[in-house]
N, CA, C and O atoms as a MOPAC input file, in Angstrom:
PM7 MOZYME 1SCF
protein

 N     95.19500 1   104.63000 1    84.43600 1
 C     96.57000 1   105.02100 1    84.22200 1
 C     97.36300 1   104.76300 1    85.50600 1
 O     96.94800 1   105.17300 1    86.59100 1
 N     98.48200 1   104.09500 1    85.37800 1
 C     99.36300 1   103.86100 1    86.51000 1
 C    100.51600 1   104.83300 1    86.39300 1
 O    101.20400 1   104.86100 1    85.37300 1
 N    100.73600 1   105.62700 1    87.42400 1
 C    101.80200 1   106.61400 1    87.40500 1
 C    103.14600 1   105.94100 1    87.62000 1
 O    103.24800 1   104.96000 1    88.35600 1
 N    104.17300 1   106.47200 1    86.97400 1
 C    105.47900 1   105.83800 1    87.01400 1
 C    106.56900 1   106.88800 1    87.10800 1
 O    106.45400 1   107.96900 1    86.53000 1
 N    107.62300 1   106.56700 1    87.83700 1
 C    108.81500 1   107.40400 1    87.90100 1
 C    109.99000 1   106.45700 1    87.83900 1
 O    110.48200 1   106.00100 1    88.87100 1
 N    110.44300 1   106.15800 1    86.63400 1
 C    111.49000 1   105.15600 1    86.51200 1
 C    112.32200 1   105.39600 1    85.26100 1
 O    112.00300 1   106.26300 1    84.44700 1
 N    113.37300 1   104.63200 1    85.11900 1
 C    114.29000 1   104.79800 1    84.00000 1
 C    113.66500 1   104.43700 1    82.66000 1
 O    114.19100 1   104.81800 1    81.61500 1
 N    112.55000 1   103.70700 1    82.67200 1
 C    111.94300 1   103.29500 1    81.40900 1
 C    111.15700 1   104.41800 1    80.74900 1
 O    110.83000 1   104.31900 1    79.56700 1
 N    110.84300 1   105.48600 1    81.48400 1
 C    110.05400 1   106.58600 1    80.93400 1
 C    110.91200 1   107.43100 1    79.99200 1
 O    112.03400 1   107.78800 1    80.35100 1
 N    110.41100 1   107.76200 1    78.78800 1
 C    111.22100 1   108.48300 1    77.80800 1
 C    111.44000 1   109.95500 1    78.13600 1
 O    112.41400 1   110.54500 1    77.66800 1
 N    110.56800 1   110.55800 1    78.92100 1
 C    110.72300 1   111.97200 1    79.24700 1
 C    110.55700 1   112.16800 1    80.74000 1
 O    110.02500 1   111.30400 1    81.43800 1
 N    111.00700 1   113.29100 1    81.21400 1
 C    110.86200 1   113.60900 1    82.63400 1
 C    110.02500 1   114.88300 1    82.74900 1
 O    110.32900 1   115.87500 1    82.08700 1
 N    108.98900 1   114.87600 1    83.56700 1
 C    108.16300 1   116.07300 1    83.70500 1
 C    108.97900 1   117.23600 1    84.26500 1
 O    109.79800 1   117.04800 1    85.16400 1
 N    108.75300 1   118.43800 1    83.73100 1
 C    109.50800 1   119.59700 1    84.19700 1
 C    109.17800 1   119.93600 1    85.64700 1
 O    109.97000 1   120.60900 1    86.30700 1
 N    108.03300 1   119.49200 1    86.15900 1
 C    107.71400 1   119.80800 1    87.55200 1
 C    108.53700 1   118.98100 1    88.53900 1
 O    108.41600 1   119.16900 1    89.74900 1
 N    109.37100 1   118.07000 1    88.04000 1
 C    110.28800 1   117.35500 1    88.93500 1
 C    111.42400 1   118.26800 1    89.35700 1
 O    111.98000 1   118.11600 1    90.44500 1
 N    111.77400 1   119.23200 1    88.48400 1
 C    112.83900 1   120.15100 1    88.84500 1
 C    112.39800 1   120.94800 1    90.05900 1
 O    111.25000 1   121.38500 1    90.14400 1
 N    113.28400 1   121.12900 1    90.96700 1
 C    113.04800 1   121.80400 1    92.23700 1
 C    112.15000 1   120.99700 1    93.17700 1
 O    111.75300 1   121.49100 1    94.23200 1
 N    111.83200 1   119.76200 1    92.80000 1
 C    111.03400 1   118.91700 1    93.68300 1
 C    111.84700 1   118.60300 1    94.93200 1
 O    113.06800 1   118.46000 1    94.87400 1
 N    111.16200 1   118.50000 1    96.04500 1
 C    111.82900 1   118.18400 1    97.31300 1
 C    111.56800 1   116.72400 1    97.65000 1
 O    110.43000 1   116.25400 1    97.63500 1
 N    112.63500 1   116.03200 1    97.94900 1
 C    112.57400 1   114.62900 1    98.33300 1
 C    113.17600 1   114.47800 1    99.71500 1
 O    113.94400 1   115.32400 1   100.17200 1
 N    112.82000 1   113.40000 1   100.36300 1
 C    113.46300 1   113.06300 1   101.62200 1
 C    114.29600 1   111.81500 1   101.37100 1
 O    113.77900 1   110.78700 1   100.93400 1
 N    115.58900 1   111.91400 1   101.65100 1
 C    116.49100 1   110.76700 1   101.52600 1
 C    116.64800 1   110.16800 1   102.91600 1
 O    117.08100 1   110.84800 1   103.84600 1
 N    116.30000 1   108.90600 1   103.05300 1
 C    116.44900 1   108.22300 1   104.33900 1
 C    117.75100 1   107.42900 1   104.29100 1
 O    117.85900 1   106.43500 1   103.57200 1
 N    118.73600 1   107.88000 1   105.06500 1
 C    120.05800 1   107.26600 1   105.09800 1
 C    120.33100 1   106.80900 1   106.52100 1
 O    120.42200 1   107.62500 1   107.43800 1
 N    120.46000 1   105.49600 1   106.70000 1
 C    120.70400 1   104.91800 1   108.02900 1
 C    119.70100 1   105.43200 1   109.06200 1
 O    120.05900 1   105.72200 1   110.20300 1
 N    118.44300 1   105.53800 1   108.64300 1
 C    117.37800 1   105.94500 1   109.55800 1
 C    117.28600 1   107.44100 1   109.78200 1
 O    116.42100 1   107.89500 1   110.53000 1
 N    118.15700 1   108.22300 1   109.15100 1
 C    118.13800 1   109.67500 1   109.30900 1
 C    117.60200 1   110.28500 1   108.01600 1
 O    118.05600 1   109.94100 1   106.92500 1
 N    116.62800 1   111.19800 1   108.14600 1
 C    116.03900 1   111.84600 1   106.98900 1
 C    116.79500 1   113.11900 1   106.63300 1
 O    117.13700 1   113.91700 1   107.50700 1
 N    117.05200 1   113.30100 1   105.33100 1
 C    117.72500 1   114.49300 1   104.80900 1
 C    116.90800 1   114.99800 1   103.63200 1
 O    116.63300 1   114.24300 1   102.70000 1
 N    116.51800 1   116.26200 1   103.66200 1
 C    115.73900 1   116.84500 1   102.56900 1
 C    116.68300 1   117.19000 1   101.42500 1
 O    117.71100 1   117.83800 1   101.62300 1
 N    116.31500 1   116.74300 1   100.21800 1
 C    117.08900 1   117.02600 1    99.01500 1
 C    116.19300 1   117.73200 1    98.00300 1
 O    115.00600 1   117.42500 1    97.89300 1
 N    116.76700 1   118.67600 1    97.26900 1
 C    116.04100 1   119.37800 1    96.21600 1
 C    116.70400 1   119.05500 1    94.88100 1
 O    117.92400 1   119.15500 1    94.75000 1
 N    115.90000 1   118.66700 1    93.89100 1
 C    116.42500 1   118.32500 1    92.57100 1
 C    116.78500 1   119.61200 1    91.83700 1
 O    115.94200 1   120.49000 1    91.65500 1
 N    118.06100 1   119.71700 1    91.41300 1
 C    118.52800 1   120.86900 1    90.63400 1
 C    118.52200 1   120.59500 1    89.14000 1
 O    118.20200 1   121.47700 1    88.34400 1
 N    118.87600 1   119.36900 1    88.75600 1
 C    118.96400 1   119.03800 1    87.32900 1
 C    118.77900 1   117.54000 1    87.15300 1
 O    119.10000 1   116.74600 1    88.03800 1
 N    118.25400 1   117.17400 1    85.98900 1
 C    118.03100 1   115.76700 1    85.65800 1
 C    118.35500 1   115.57800 1    84.18800 1
 O    118.01300 1   116.41400 1    83.35200 1
 N    119.02300 1   114.46500 1    83.87700 1
 C    119.24500 1   114.14300 1    82.46700 1
 C    119.27500 1   112.63400 1    82.29500 1
 O    119.70500 1   111.89400 1    83.18000 1
 N    118.80800 1   112.19900 1    81.13200 1
 C    118.83700 1   110.77500 1    80.81300 1
 C    120.26600 1   110.38100 1    80.46600 1
 O    120.98200 1   111.12900 1    79.80100 1
 N    120.66900 1   109.21100 1    80.91900 1
 C    122.00000 1   108.68300 1    80.60600 1
 C    121.88600 1   107.17500 1    80.46200 1
 O    121.65800 1   106.46500 1    81.44200 1
 N    122.04600 1   106.68100 1    79.22200 1
 C    121.91500 1   105.26800 1    78.91600 1
 C    120.54400 1   104.78600 1    79.38100 1
 O    119.53300 1   105.23400 1    78.84000 1
 N    120.47600 1   103.89500 1    80.35700 1
 C    119.17700 1   103.35300 1    80.77700 1
 C    118.73800 1   103.86400 1    82.14600 1
 O    117.95100 1   103.20700 1    82.82800 1
 N    119.23800 1   105.02900 1    82.55200 1
 C    118.86600 1   105.56300 1    83.86500 1
 C    118.88900 1   107.08000 1    83.85400 1
 O    119.27100 1   107.70500 1    82.86400 1
 N    118.47900 1   107.65700 1    84.96200 1
 C    118.48900 1   109.10700 1    85.11100 1
 C    119.67200 1   109.50800 1    85.97900 1
 O    119.98000 1   108.85100 1    86.97300 1
 N    120.33100 1   110.59700 1    85.58700 1
 C    121.33800 1   111.22200 1    86.43200 1
 C    120.65700 1   112.41900 1    87.07300 1
 O    120.13500 1   113.29300 1    86.38000 1
 N    120.66600 1   112.45400 1    88.39900 1
 C    119.95800 1   113.49600 1    89.13400 1
 C    120.97000 1   114.28600 1    89.95100 1
 O    121.79400 1   113.71500 1    90.66500 1
 N    120.89500 1   115.61400 1    89.83500 1
 C    121.76900 1   116.48600 1    90.61900 1
 C    120.93000 1   117.13500 1    91.70800 1
 O    119.90700 1   117.76300 1    91.43300 1
 N    121.37700 1   116.97400 1    92.94700 1
 C    120.67500 1   117.55000 1    94.08800 1
 C    121.41400 1   118.79500 1    94.57400 1
 O    122.64400 1   118.84100 1    94.55500 1
 N    120.65700 1   119.80300 1    95.00800 1
 C    121.25800 1   121.01600 1    95.57000 1
 C    122.04700 1   120.63400 1    96.82600 1
 O    121.56900 1   119.87200 1    97.66600 1
 N    123.24500 1   121.16900 1    96.93500 1
 C    124.05800 1   120.93800 1    98.12900 1
 C    124.80100 1   119.61700 1    98.15500 1
 O    125.51400 1   119.33500 1    99.11800 1
 N    124.65400 1   118.79900 1    97.12300 1
 C    125.38700 1   117.53500 1    97.05000 1
 C    126.44400 1   117.71700 1    95.96800 1
 O    126.12700 1   117.76900 1    94.78000 1
 N    127.69800 1   117.81200 1    96.38900 1
 C    128.77600 1   118.12900 1    95.46200 1
 C    129.86100 1   117.06600 1    95.50000 1
 O    130.17800 1   116.51300 1    96.55300 1
 N    130.41400 1   116.79600 1    94.34200 1
 C    131.56900 1   115.91700 1    94.23600 1
 C    131.26400 1   114.46500 1    94.55500 1
 O    130.13300 1   114.08500 1    94.85900 1
 N    132.31200 1   113.68000 1    94.47500 1
 C    132.18700 1   112.23700 1    94.68900 1
 C    131.75200 1   111.89900 1    96.11600 1
 O    130.89500 1   111.03700 1    96.31200 1
 N    132.33100 1   112.56900 1    97.11000 1
 C    131.98700 1   112.27400 1    98.50200 1
 C    130.51600 1   112.58400 1    98.78500 1
 O    129.83100 1   111.81200 1    99.45600 1
 N    130.03700 1   113.71500 1    98.27200 1
 C    128.62900 1   114.06100 1    98.46500 1
 C    127.70800 1   113.06200 1    97.80400 1
 O    126.68200 1   112.67900 1    98.36600 1
 N    128.08400 1   112.63600 1    96.59300 1
 C    127.28000 1   111.65200 1    95.86600 1
 C    127.25700 1   110.31500 1    96.58400 1
 O    126.20600 1   109.68500 1    96.70100 1
 N    128.40100 1   109.88600 1    97.05900 1
 C    128.47300 1   108.60800 1    97.76600 1
 C    127.67900 1   108.63200 1    99.06900 1
 O    127.17400 1   107.60100 1    99.51300 1
 N    127.57100 1   109.81200 1    99.67800 1
 C    126.82900 1   109.93500 1   100.93100 1
 C    125.33800 1   109.68700 1   100.74800 1
 O    124.66600 1   109.22200 1   101.66900 1
 N    124.81100 1   110.00100 1    99.54600 1
 C    123.38000 1   109.79400 1    99.30800 1
 C    123.10300 1   108.58500 1    98.41800 1
 O    121.94500 1   108.22200 1    98.21200 1
 N    124.15800 1   107.95700 1    97.88600 1
 C    123.97800 1   106.78500 1    97.01100 1
 C    123.28300 1   105.66900 1    97.78700 1
 O    123.64900 1   105.36700 1    98.92300 1
 N    122.28900 1   105.06900 1    97.16600 1
 C    121.57200 1   103.95000 1    97.78200 1
 C    120.53700 1   104.36300 1    98.81000 1
 O    119.90900 1   103.50500 1    99.42900 1
 N    120.34700 1   105.66300 1    99.00500 1
 C    119.35500 1   106.13000 1    99.97600 1
 C    117.95100 1   105.82600 1    99.46500 1
 O    117.69400 1   105.84400 1    98.26200 1
 N    117.06200 1   105.55000 1   100.39000 1
 C    115.65500 1   105.38400 1   100.03900 1
 C    115.06700 1   106.78100 1    99.89900 1
 O    115.12100 1   107.58000 1   100.83300 1
 N    114.49800 1   107.07700 1    98.71200 1
 C    113.92900 1   108.39700 1    98.46000 1
 C    112.42200 1   108.36900 1    98.65700 1
 O    111.73400 1   107.47700 1    98.16100 1
 N    111.92600 1   109.34500 1    99.37800 1
 C    110.49400 1   109.46800 1    99.65600 1
 C    110.01500 1   110.80500 1    99.11000 1
 O    110.69700 1   111.82000 1    99.25100 1
 N    108.83900 1   110.80400 1    98.48800 1
 C    108.30000 1   112.04100 1    97.93000 1
 C    106.78900 1   111.94900 1    97.83500 1
 O    106.20400 1   110.86700 1    97.86400 1
 N    106.18200 1   113.10600 1    97.72100 1
 C    104.74800 1   113.16200 1    97.46800 1
 C    104.51900 1   112.74600 1    96.01500 1
 O    105.39900 1   112.96100 1    95.18200 1
 N    103.37900 1   112.16400 1    95.68600 1
 C    103.10700 1   111.80800 1    94.28800 1
 C    103.17700 1   113.04200 1    93.38800 1
 O    102.73300 1   114.12800 1    93.76300 1
 N    103.74400 1   112.85400 1    92.19100 1
 C    103.83900 1   113.97100 1    91.24900 1
 C    102.56600 1   114.12600 1    90.43800 1
 O    102.39100 1   115.14000 1    89.76100 1
 N    101.68800 1   113.16400 1    90.48800 1
 C    100.42600 1   113.22000 1    89.76800 1
 C     99.31100 1   113.33300 1    90.80600 1
 O     99.16200 1   112.46700 1    91.66700 1
 N     98.54500 1   114.38800 1    90.71700 1
 C     97.42300 1   114.56300 1    91.62800 1
 C     96.14800 1   114.39300 1    90.81900 1
 O     95.40200 1   115.34700 1    90.60000 1
 N     95.90900 1   113.16000 1    90.37800 1
 C     94.78500 1   112.83600 1    89.51900 1
 C     93.98800 1   111.72300 1    90.18100 1
 O     94.51100 1   110.62200 1    90.35200 1
 N     92.75000 1   111.97100 1    90.55500 1
 C     91.96800 1   110.94800 1    91.24600 1
 C     91.72200 1   109.69800 1    90.39700 1
 O     91.36200 1   108.64900 1    90.93200 1
 N     91.91300 1   109.80200 1    89.07100 1
 C     91.71600 1   108.64400 1    88.20200 1
 C     92.99300 1   107.82500 1    88.03400 1
 O     92.98400 1   106.80900 1    87.33900 1
 N     94.08900 1   108.24900 1    88.65900 1
 C     95.34800 1   107.50500 1    88.57000 1
 C     95.40000 1   106.45300 1    89.66500 1
 O     94.85800 1   106.63000 1    90.75600 1
 N     96.06500 1   105.35700 1    89.34200 1
 C     96.28400 1   104.30300 1    90.30900 1
 C     97.78800 1   104.17400 1    90.52100 1
 O     98.56000 1   104.30900 1    89.57100 1
 N     98.20700 1   103.91600 1    91.74600 1
 C     99.60900 1   103.69600 1    92.06800 1
 C     99.80100 1   102.21000 1    92.31600 1
 O     99.01400 1   101.57600 1    93.01900 1
 N    100.85100 1   101.66800 1    91.73200 1
 C    101.10800 1   100.23100 1    91.84200 1
 C    101.13800 1    99.79600 1    93.30600 1
 O    100.55600 1    98.76900 1    93.65500 1
 N    101.80700 1   100.56000 1    94.16500 1
 C    101.89500 1   100.16200 1    95.57100 1
 C    100.52900 1   100.16500 1    96.26300 1
 O    100.36100 1    99.49400 1    97.28100 1
 N     99.56600 1   100.89400 1    95.74000 1
 C     98.21000 1   100.84500 1    96.29000 1
 C     97.43200 1    99.65400 1    95.74400 1
 O     96.62100 1    99.06100 1    96.45400 1
 N     97.67800 1    99.30300 1    94.48100 1
 C     96.94900 1    98.19900 1    93.85300 1
 C     97.37500 1    96.83500 1    94.39900 1
 O     96.53200 1    95.98100 1    94.67300 1
 N     98.69000 1    96.63500 1    94.55500 1
 C     99.17700 1    95.34100 1    95.05100 1
 C     98.68400 1    95.14700 1    96.48700 1
 O     98.89800 1    95.99200 1    97.35600 1
 N     98.02900 1    94.03000 1    96.70500 1
 C     97.45200 1    93.72700 1    98.01300 1
 C     95.96900 1    94.03600 1    98.11200 1
 O     95.32200 1    93.66800 1    99.09200 1
 N     95.42500 1    94.71100 1    97.09900 1
 C     93.99800 1    95.03700 1    97.11100 1
 C     93.17300 1    93.78800 1    96.77000 1
 O     93.56700 1    92.97300 1    95.93600 1
 N     92.04200 1    93.66400 1    97.42500 1
 C     91.11300 1    92.56900 1    97.14000 1
 C     90.31300 1    92.91300 1    95.88700 1
 O     90.02000 1    94.08000 1    95.62400 1
 N     89.96500 1    91.88000 1    95.11500 1
 C     89.14300 1    92.05900 1    93.91600 1
 C     87.79500 1    91.40000 1    94.15200 1
 O     87.71700 1    90.22300 1    94.50500 1
 N     86.72600 1    92.18100 1    93.95100 1
 C     85.37100 1    91.64700 1    94.07200 1
 C     84.60000 1    92.01200 1    92.81000 1
 O     84.94200 1    92.96500 1    92.10900 1
 N     83.54800 1    91.23300 1    92.53000 1
 C     82.69100 1    91.58600 1    91.40400 1
 C     81.55300 1    92.46700 1    91.90400 1
 O     81.50000 1    92.80300 1    93.08700 1
 N     80.65100 1    92.84100 1    91.01600 1
 C     79.57500 1    93.76700 1    91.38800 1
 C     78.58800 1    93.16000 1    92.38500 1
 O     77.83700 1    93.88900 1    93.03400 1
 N     78.58300 1    91.82000 1    92.51400 1
 C     77.71100 1    91.19800 1    93.51400 1
 C     78.40900 1    91.05300 1    94.86000 1
 O     77.78900 1    90.62800 1    95.83500 1
 N     79.69900 1    91.40100 1    94.92700 1
 C     80.44700 1    91.33900 1    96.18600 1
 C     81.25900 1    90.07200 1    96.36700 1
 O     81.94000 1    89.92200 1    97.38100 1
 N     81.20500 1    89.14700 1    95.40300 1
 C     81.98500 1    87.90500 1    95.50300 1
 C     83.47200 1    88.20600 1    95.30200 1
 O     83.85200 1    88.94000 1    94.38900 1
 N     84.30200 1    87.62800 1    96.17100 1
 C     85.74900 1    87.84000 1    96.10900 1
 C     86.38600 1    86.93300 1    95.06700 1
 O     86.03300 1    85.76000 1    94.95000 1
 N     87.33500 1    87.49000 1    94.30700 1
 C     88.00900 1    86.72200 1    93.25400 1
 C     89.51500 1    86.66300 1    93.42900 1
 O     90.20700 1    86.11300 1    92.57300 1
 N     90.03800 1    87.21100 1    94.50900 1
 C     91.46900 1    87.13600 1    94.76800 1
 C     92.04700 1    88.46200 1    95.20300 1
 O     91.33300 1    89.43300 1    95.45400 1
 N     93.37400 1    88.47300 1    95.28500 1
 C     94.12600 1    89.64200 1    95.71300 1
 C     95.15700 1    89.98200 1    94.64100 1
 O     95.77200 1    89.08600 1    94.06200 1
 N     95.34500 1    91.25700 1    94.38000 1
 C     96.31500 1    91.69000 1    93.37700 1
 C     97.72500 1    91.40600 1    93.89200 1
 O     98.09100 1    91.82000 1    94.99200 1
 N     98.51900 1    90.68800 1    93.07400 1
 C     99.91200 1    90.39100 1    93.43400 1
 C    100.89600 1    91.10300 1    92.51400 1
 O    102.08300 1    91.19300 1    92.82800 1
 N    100.41200 1    91.61100 1    91.37600 1
 C    101.30100 1    92.25900 1    90.42200 1
 C    100.47200 1    93.11100 1    89.47300 1
 O     99.29200 1    92.83900 1    89.25300 1
 N    101.09100 1    94.13800 1    88.91600 1
 C    100.46400 1    94.94900 1    87.88100 1
 C    101.34800 1    94.83200 1    86.64600 1
 O    102.52900 1    95.17800 1    86.68300 1
 N    100.77200 1    94.34500 1    85.56100 1
 C    101.50700 1    94.11400 1    84.32300 1
 C    101.26300 1    95.29300 1    83.39100 1
 O    100.12100 1    95.63100 1    83.08100 1
 N    102.35700 1    95.91600 1    82.95000 1
 C    102.26800 1    97.04500 1    82.02000 1
 C    101.82900 1    96.53100 1    80.65700 1
 O    102.44600 1    95.62100 1    80.10400 1
 N    100.77500 1    97.10800 1    80.11900 1
 C    100.24000 1    96.69100 1    78.82800 1
 C     99.73100 1    97.95100 1    78.11400 1
 O     99.05500 1    98.77000 1    78.73700 1
 N    100.03700 1    98.12100 1    76.83300 1
 C     99.64500 1    99.35700 1    76.13500 1
 C     98.14300 1    99.64100 1    76.14400 1
 O     97.74100 1   100.79600 1    76.28400 1
 N     97.32100 1    98.62800 1    76.00000 1
 C     95.87400 1    98.85900 1    75.93500 1
 C     95.29300 1    99.17300 1    77.30700 1
 O     94.44800 1   100.05900 1    77.43500 1
 N     95.73400 1    98.46200 1    78.32100 1
 C     95.27600 1    98.66700 1    79.69200 1
 C     96.20900 1    97.89400 1    80.60500 1
 O     96.53300 1    96.74000 1    80.32700 1
 N     96.63900 1    98.51100 1    81.68400 1
 C     97.44000 1    97.76100 1    82.64800 1
 C     96.60900 1    96.58100 1    83.13600 1
 O     95.38200 1    96.66400 1    83.20500 1
 N     97.28200 1    95.48000 1    83.47500 1
 C     96.58400 1    94.25000 1    83.84700 1
 C     96.90000 1    93.89100 1    85.29000 1
 O     98.06100 1    93.86100 1    85.69900 1
 N     95.86000 1    93.62200 1    86.04600 1
 C     96.01600 1    93.17900 1    87.43100 1
 C     96.18700 1    91.66800 1    87.43200 1
 O     95.34500 1    90.94100 1    86.90400 1
 N     97.27500 1    91.19700 1    88.02500 1
 C     97.49600 1    89.75900 1    88.17700 1
 C     97.07500 1    89.38800 1    89.59300 1
 O     97.56100 1    89.96500 1    90.56600 1
 N     96.16700 1    88.42200 1    89.70100 1
 C     95.65000 1    88.03100 1    91.00700 1
 C     96.33000 1    86.77000 1    91.51000 1
 O     96.88600 1    85.99600 1    90.73100 1
 N     96.28100 1    86.57100 1    92.81900 1
 C     96.88200 1    85.37600 1    93.42300 1
 C     96.18300 1    84.09800 1    92.98800 1
 O     96.70900 1    83.00500 1    93.19700 1
 N     95.01400 1    84.21900 1    92.39000 1
 C     94.26800 1    83.05700 1    91.90500 1
 C     94.65400 1    82.69600 1    90.47200 1
 O     94.17400 1    81.69900 1    89.93300 1
 N     95.52000 1    83.50400 1    89.85000 1
 C     95.91500 1    83.27200 1    88.46200 1
 C     95.11700 1    84.08300 1    87.46300 1
 O     95.47500 1    84.13000 1    86.28600 1
 N     94.05600 1    84.71700 1    87.89800 1
 C     93.26300 1    85.54700 1    86.98700 1
 C     94.03500 1    86.78600 1    86.56600 1
 O     94.83700 1    87.32100 1    87.33200 1
 N     93.78800 1    87.23400 1    85.35100 1
 C     94.32300 1    88.48200 1    84.83500 1
 C     93.14800 1    89.39400 1    84.52500 1
 O     92.25000 1    89.02400 1    83.76800 1
 N     93.15300 1    90.58900 1    85.11300 1
 C     92.02300 1    91.50500 1    84.97400 1
 C     92.51900 1    92.85200 1    84.45800 1
 O     93.34600 1    93.49300 1    85.10700 1
 N     92.01900 1    93.29300 1    83.28900 1
 C     92.40000 1    94.63300 1    82.81800 1
 C     91.95900 1    95.69900 1    83.81700 1
 O     90.81600 1    95.70300 1    84.27300 1
 N     92.86900 1    96.59200 1    84.14600 1
 C     92.59400 1    97.63900 1    85.13100 1
 C     91.41800 1    98.51600 1    84.72300 1
 O     90.73400 1    99.07200 1    85.58200 1
 N     91.17600 1    98.64700 1    83.42400 1
 C     90.09400 1    99.51600 1    82.94100 1
 C     88.72600 1    99.09600 1    83.46700 1
 O     87.80200 1    99.90900 1    83.46700 1
 N     88.56700 1    97.84400 1    83.91900 1
 C     87.28100 1    97.36800 1    84.42700 1
 C     87.16800 1    97.47300 1    85.94500 1
 O     86.15400 1    97.07200 1    86.51700 1
 N     88.19800 1    98.00700 1    86.60200 1
 C     88.21200 1    98.06100 1    88.07400 1
 C     88.11400 1    99.50100 1    88.56600 1
 O     88.59200 1   100.43600 1    87.92300 1
 N     87.48600 1    99.64600 1    89.71300 1
 C     87.46000 1   100.95000 1    90.37800 1
 C     87.45700 1   100.72400 1    91.88600 1
 O     86.97100 1    99.70300 1    92.37100 1
 N     88.00300 1   101.68700 1    92.61600 1
 C     88.05700 1   101.56000 1    94.06600 1
 C     86.65000 1   101.45900 1    94.64000 1
 O     85.72700 1   102.13500 1    94.18600 1
 N     86.50700 1   100.60700 1    95.64000 1
 C     85.22300 1   100.41600 1    96.31200 1
 C     85.12200 1   101.40500 1    97.46800 1
 O     85.83800 1   101.26200 1    98.45900 1
 N     84.24300 1   102.41200 1    97.36100 1
 C     84.12100 1   103.39000 1    98.44700 1
 C     83.53000 1   102.78500 1    99.71600 1
 O     83.63700 1   103.37600 1   100.79100 1
 N     82.90000 1   101.59800 1    99.60000 1
 C     82.28600 1   100.95700 1   100.75800 1
 C     83.17200 1    99.87500 1   101.37600 1
 O     82.70400 1    99.08800 1   102.19900 1
 N     84.46500 1    99.83100 1   100.97800 1
 C     85.37500 1    98.82100 1   101.53500 1
 C     85.50100 1    99.03100 1   103.03800 1
 O     85.47300 1   100.16600 1   103.51500 1
 N     85.64000 1    97.92700 1   103.79000 1
 C     85.80500 1    98.06900 1   105.23600 1
 C     87.03200 1    98.91600 1   105.57400 1
 O     88.00400 1    98.93700 1   104.81800 1
 N     86.98500 1    99.59500 1   106.68400 1
 C     88.09300 1   100.43800 1   107.11800 1
 C     89.39200 1    99.63200 1   107.15100 1
 O     89.44800 1    98.53100 1   107.69700 1
 N     90.42600 1   100.20900 1   106.55400 1
 C     91.72900 1    99.56300 1   106.54800 1
 C     91.92800 1    98.56400 1   105.41600 1
 O     93.01000 1    97.99100 1   105.29200 1
 N     90.90700 1    98.33900 1   104.58600 1
 C     91.02100 1    97.39100 1   103.46200 1
 C     90.98700 1    98.15500 1   102.15500 1
 O     90.26800 1    99.14500 1   102.01700 1
 N     91.77200 1    97.68700 1   101.19700 1
 C     91.72600 1    98.23200 1    99.85200 1
 C     91.00200 1    97.20600 1    99.00000 1
 O     91.37400 1    96.03300 1    98.96600 1
 N     89.97000 1    97.65700 1    98.31700 1
 C     89.15500 1    96.72500 1    97.52100 1
 C     88.76400 1    97.39000 1    96.21700 1
 O     88.33500 1    98.54400 1    96.18100 1
 N     88.92700 1    96.62000 1    95.13800 1
 C     88.53700 1    97.06700 1    93.80500 1
 C     87.32600 1    96.27400 1    93.35800 1
 O     87.27300 1    95.05600 1    93.52500 1
 N     86.35400 1    96.96900 1    92.79000 1
 C     85.17300 1    96.31600 1    92.23200 1
 C     85.38100 1    96.22000 1    90.72500 1
 O     85.67300 1    97.21400 1    90.06000 1
 N     85.22600 1    95.00600 1    90.19700 1
 C     85.39500 1    94.77700 1    88.76600 1
 C     84.02000 1    94.63000 1    88.12500 1
 O     83.21700 1    93.78400 1    88.51800 1
 N     83.77200 1    95.47100 1    87.13400 1
 C     82.52300 1    95.42500 1    86.37400 1
 C     82.92500 1    95.27000 1    84.90900 1
 O     83.04500 1    96.25300 1    84.17700 1
 N     83.13000 1    94.02900 1    84.49800 1
 C     83.61100 1    93.74900 1    83.14900 1
 C     82.66600 1    92.85200 1    82.38600 1
 O     81.57400 1    92.53700 1    82.85900 1
 N     83.08300 1    92.44200 1    81.21100 1
 C     82.25200 1    91.58300 1    80.38400 1
 C     82.03800 1    90.21200 1    81.03300 1
 O     82.83900 1    89.77600 1    81.86000 1
 N     80.95800 1    89.54500 1    80.65400 1
 C     80.65300 1    88.21700 1    81.18000 1
 C     81.84500 1    87.29200 1    80.90600 1
 O     82.39100 1    87.27900 1    79.80300 1
 N     82.23600 1    86.52800 1    81.91400 1
 C     83.32600 1    85.56600 1    81.76600 1
 C     84.68100 1    86.09400 1    82.17200 1
 O     85.62600 1    85.31500 1    82.30400 1
 N     84.80800 1    87.41600 1    82.37700 1
 C     86.10900 1    87.99400 1    82.72500 1
 C     86.66800 1    87.40400 1    84.00400 1
 O     87.87300 1    87.17200 1    84.10500 1
 N     85.81000 1    87.15800 1    84.98100 1
 C     86.27800 1    86.67200 1    86.27900 1
 C     86.09400 1    85.15200 1    86.43600 1
 O     86.20300 1    84.62500 1    87.54400 1
 N     85.81900 1    84.46000 1    85.33800 1
 C     85.77500 1    82.99300 1    85.39700 1
 C     87.20700 1    82.47800 1    85.51800 1
 O     88.14300 1    83.15600 1    85.09600 1
 N     87.38300 1    81.31400 1    86.07700 1
 C     88.71100 1    80.74900 1    86.34400 1
 C     89.68400 1    80.83700 1    85.19400 1
 O     89.29400 1    80.98600 1    84.03600 1
 N     91.00000 1    80.73900 1    85.54000 1
 C     92.04800 1    80.84900 1    84.50900 1
 C     92.03500 1    79.66900 1    83.55700 1
 O     92.84900 1    79.60900 1    82.63600 1

């Protein structure tokens, strides 16, 4: 499962309310607390505590928002962690690096720089990866990692 926080999601978890975010504006961090959220057309309208009126909204518009993950599930994968990870098979042979994660109902798909497409369901983090490297081990059906 890849966790997501975006306008495409049909519902918003109630634990987002009162969530604390850090807004980075021109290199300065400002803590914001979510007071209310509602869907509007193809995006979310978010009301932050202490941000009032047009001037307040414009002051935080376009800010980079930073937050702790809302899902604390060891079986979840985050797209930003997957992209750049090396892919190896169970024998340790390298098959490429993840360049994209494609949303798919049956299983998210890892797109590799070699052109291979690998369903995420066959991958798991390698606990023996060298320090500082992210590596996924793929244990899938025969032929899955054969060329595109």
